[in-house]
C-alpha positions as CSV (number, residue, x, y, z in Angstrom):
1,X,19.7,-3.7,-4.3
2,X,16.9,-1.9,-5.9
3,X,18.0,1.2,-7.8
4,X,15.6,4.3,-8.1
5,X,13.5,4.1,-11.3
6,X,13.4,7.3,-13.5
7,X,10.1,9.3,-13.7
8,X,7.5,8.0,-16.3
9,X,8.4,9.4,-19.6
10,X,12.0,10.3,-18.6
11,X,14.8,8.6,-20.6
12,X,17.8,9.5,-18.4
13,X,18.0,8.9,-14.8
14,X,18.2,12.3,-12.9
15,X,19.1,12.0,-9.1
16,X,17.2,15.2,-8.3
17,X,13.9,14.2,-10.1
18,X,13.8,10.5,-9.4
19,X,12.1,9.2,-6.2
20,X,13.6,6.5,-4.4
21,X,11.7,3.1,-4.3
22,X,9.7,3.0,-1.1
23,X,8.5,-0.6,-1.4
24,X,9.0,-3.8,-3.5
25,X,6.8,-6.8,-3.8
26,X,7.0,-9.8,-6.0
27,X,4.0,-12.1,-7.2
28,X,4.2,-14.9,-9.7
29,X,3.4,-12.7,-12.7
30,X,4.7,-9.2,-11.6
31,X,7.1,-7.1,-9.7
32,X,5.6,-4.1,-7.9
33,X,7.4,-1.1,-6.9
34,X,6.1,1.8,-5.1
35,X,7.6,5.3,-5.6
36,X,6.1,7.4,-2.8
37,X,4.1,10.4,-4.1
38,X,5.0,9.5,-7.8
39,X,3.5,6.3,-9.0
40,X,3.1,2.5,-8.3
41,X,4.9,0.6,-11.2
42,X,4.3,-2.9,-12.3
43,X,7.0,-5.0,-14.1
44,X,7.2,-8.3,-15.8
45,X,9.4,-10.7,-13.9
46,X,12.2,-9.8,-16.6
47,X,12.1,-6.3,-15.5
48,X,10.3,-4.9,-18.5
49,X,7.7,-2.3,-17.5
50,X,4.1,-3.5,-17.7
51,X,2.0,-0.6,-16.1
52,X,2.5,2.8,-14.5
53,X,-0.4,3.5,-12.1
54,X,-0.6,7.1,-11.0
55,X,-3.6,6.3,-9.1
56,X,-4.7,3.1,-7.8
57,X,-8.3,3.8,-7.2
58,X,-10.0,4.2,-9.6
59,X,-7.2,2.5,-11.5
60,X,-5.5,5.0,-13.8
61,X,-2.3,5.4,-15.7
62,X,-3.0,8.9,-16.7
63,X,-4.7,10.6,-13.6
64,X,-2.4,11.4,-10.6
65,X,-3.4,11.3,-7.1
66,X,-0.5,11.3,-4.6
67,X,-2.9,9.8,-1.8
68,X,-3.5,6.8,-3.8
69,X,0.0,5.5,-4.6
70,X,0.9,2.2,-2.7
71,X,3.1,2.0,0.4
72,X,3.1,-1.8,1.0
73,X,1.6,-4.9,-0.6
74,X,0.1,-8.2,0.3
75,X,-1.4,-10.8,-2.1
76,X,-4.1,-13.3,-1.6
77,X,-5.3,-15.4,-4.6
78,X,-6.0,-13.1,-7.4
79,X,-6.1,-10.0,-5.2
80,X,-3.3,-7.5,-4.5
81,X,-3.9,-5.5,-1.3
82,X,-2.1,-2.1,-1.3
83,X,-1.9,0.5,1.5
84,X,-2.3,4.1,0.6
85,X,-2.7,7.3,2.6
86,X,-6.5,7.2,1.8
87,X,-7.2,3.6,2.6
88,X,-6.7,0.0,1.5
89,X,-6.9,-0.7,-2.2
90,X,-7.8,-4.2,-3.4
91,X,-6.8,-4.9,-7.0
92,X,-8.5,-7.9,-8.9
93,X,-5.5,-8.9,-10.9
94,X,-7.7,-11.0,-13.3
95,X,-10.2,-8.3,-13.9
96,X,-8.0,-5.3,-13.5
97,X,-10.4,-3.6,-11.2
98,X,-9.8,-1.9,-7.9
99,X,-12.0,-1.2,-4.9
100,X,-11.0,1.1,-2.0
101,X,-11.8,0.4,1.7
102,X,-11.3,3.1,4.4
103,X,-11.9,3.0,8.1
104,X,-15.2,4.8,8.9
105,X,-13.5,7.1,11.2
106,X,-10.8,8.1,8.7
107,X,-12.6,8.8,5.5
108,X,-10.1,11.1,4.0
109,X,-6.8,10.3,5.6
110,X,-6.3,6.8,6.9
111,X,-2.5,7.1,6.3
112,X,-2.1,3.1,6.2
113,X,1.4,1.8,5.9
114,X,2.7,-1.8,6.8
115,X,0.5,-4.8,6.1
116,X,1.1,-8.0,8.2
117,X,-0.7,-11.1,7.5
118,X,-2.6,-12.7,10.4
119,X,-4.5,-16.2,10.5
120,X,-8.2,-16.6,9.6
121,X,-8.1,-14.4,6.5
122,X,-7.1,-11.2,8.3
123,X,-4.4,-8.8,7.9
124,X,-3.0,-6.3,10.3
125,X,-2.3,-2.8,8.8
126,X,-0.2,-0.1,10.6
127,X,-1.0,3.4,10.0
128,X,1.0,6.6,10.4
129,X,-0.4,8.0,13.6
130,X,-3.9,6.4,13.7
131,X,-3.1,3.2,15.3
132,X,-3.5,-0.4,14.0
133,X,-6.4,-1.8,12.0
134,X,-7.3,-5.5,11.4
135,X,-9.1,-6.1,7.9
136,X,-10.9,-9.3,7.0
137,X,-9.9,-10.2,3.4
138,X,-13.0,-12.2,2.8
139,X,-15.5,-10.0,4.3
140,X,-13.7,-7.0,3.0
141,X,-14.2,-5.0,6.2
142,X,-12.3,-3.7,9.1
143,X,-13.0,-5.7,12.0
144,X,-10.8,-4.0,14.8
145,X,-8.9,-0.9,15.4
146,X,-6.3,-0.3,18.2
147,X,-6.1,3.5,18.5
148,X,-2.7,5.3,18.8
149,X,-4.1,6.9,21.8
150,X,-5.2,3.7,23.6
151,X,-3.4,3.6,27.0
152,X,-4.1,0.5,29.0
153,X,-1.9,-2.2,30.6
154,X,-2.9,-4.7,27.9
155,X,-3.3,-2.7,24.7
156,X,0.1,-0.9,24.3
157,X,-0.8,0.1,20.8
158,X,1.5,3.1,20.7
159,X,4.4,0.6,21.3
160,X,2.9,-1.9,18.9
161,X,2.5,0.9,16.2
162,X,6.4,1.8,16.4
163,X,7.3,-2.0,16.4
164,X,6.1,-2.2,13.0
165,X,7.0,1.2,11.8
166,X,9.5,1.1,9.1
167,X,9.1,4.5,7.2
168,X,6.6,7.3,7.3
């Protein structure tokens, strides 16, 4: 079980203030926790706090933006991919820099959620209400979009969207 983490700067756990952990991801060098609308927390493997990111793009520990806190994670090489309300944030873990990628048609609110690895250097990203997106991790661009409004015998994107749905 993952227990809720206190707010940054708080010394005691307060059930009314602390947000639940939304997602958890482990890499070789870090444990990542997402607290929806609060922060993205990075821990050392021994559970000591390493960083609190209140905004993933640009990477910041002090400037808060609830639209740029992670939902889900995926890693490939030195890159950590994080879905956010605004778009897909790619963190270069060696250089500690981030880049934001958003679908052209959803410049301000992509509402990206679950990340599913595909073959050929692609990931599928479920959105909350905007369908499914396929992102090429080498070219760093969206290559396909299956709208939530697509209605055809072979697409079934509304059903696919809910197949991968876990939380809003």
